[in-house]
N, C-alpha and C positions, 0 to 999 in steps of 0.2 A: 389634261391639259393643263399646261403652266404658262398661262399670257406675261407678257412684257410690261413692263410702264407705259410704253409708246402706243402697244395696242390699244390699255384703257385709256390713255390721253386720247388717241385718235376716235376710240369710240363714244367716248362720254362729250367730245365737241361734234362727232354727229350727231347725236342724239338731241345734245339741245340746239343743233342748228335746224333739225327737222321739228322739231318743236315749237321754234319760233316761226317757222317757213310755213308751216301747215296749220298748227292747232290741232286739230282733229286725228284722232287715233285713228281713222280707218283711212283717212289719206296719206296717214305717214305710213301706216302697213303697205298700202299700194305702191306709195312712190317708193319705200324699202326695198320690195318684191322687184319692184319691174326696172328703176334705173338703178340698186345699186345692191344686187342681186343677196339681200335680204341682210346684208352687215352692215353697221353703224360703223366700222371701222372704215369701209370704204368712202363711206358720206366723209368721215373726217380726213380721207385722204383725199378725197377731189377737192375739198375746201383747204389743204395744205398746198396742193400744188397750182390752184389759182391764186392764192395769195402770193405765191414764188413768181408766178409769172407775169401778176400785176407788178412786183417789184422790177421782173428781167426788165419788162415794158419802159419802168419809169428809168430805170437806169441806162436804159441804151437812148432812150428819147433825149435824155441829160446829155449824153457823150454828145450827141449828135447834133445838140444845143452849142456845147462846150468847142465842140470844131468850128460850127460855122462862125461862133462869136469871133475866135481866134483866126480863122480862115478870110475874113472880110475885112478886119481893120490890119 
């Protein structure tokens, strides 16, 4: 089975994140199995979605602030 570059990047990002977060191999394996269905790719996807959601919140709050600024002046 051939993996794409995107899958490889998501897997490496997920692996790096879990290593930074837990440091203990047993905890990493437990978290990976329970929360992410045993795939580092899923960890990377969750991180990517979290970043996009954070950016979306910042954009929405910024737009609301701009709207309020121009409607009150």
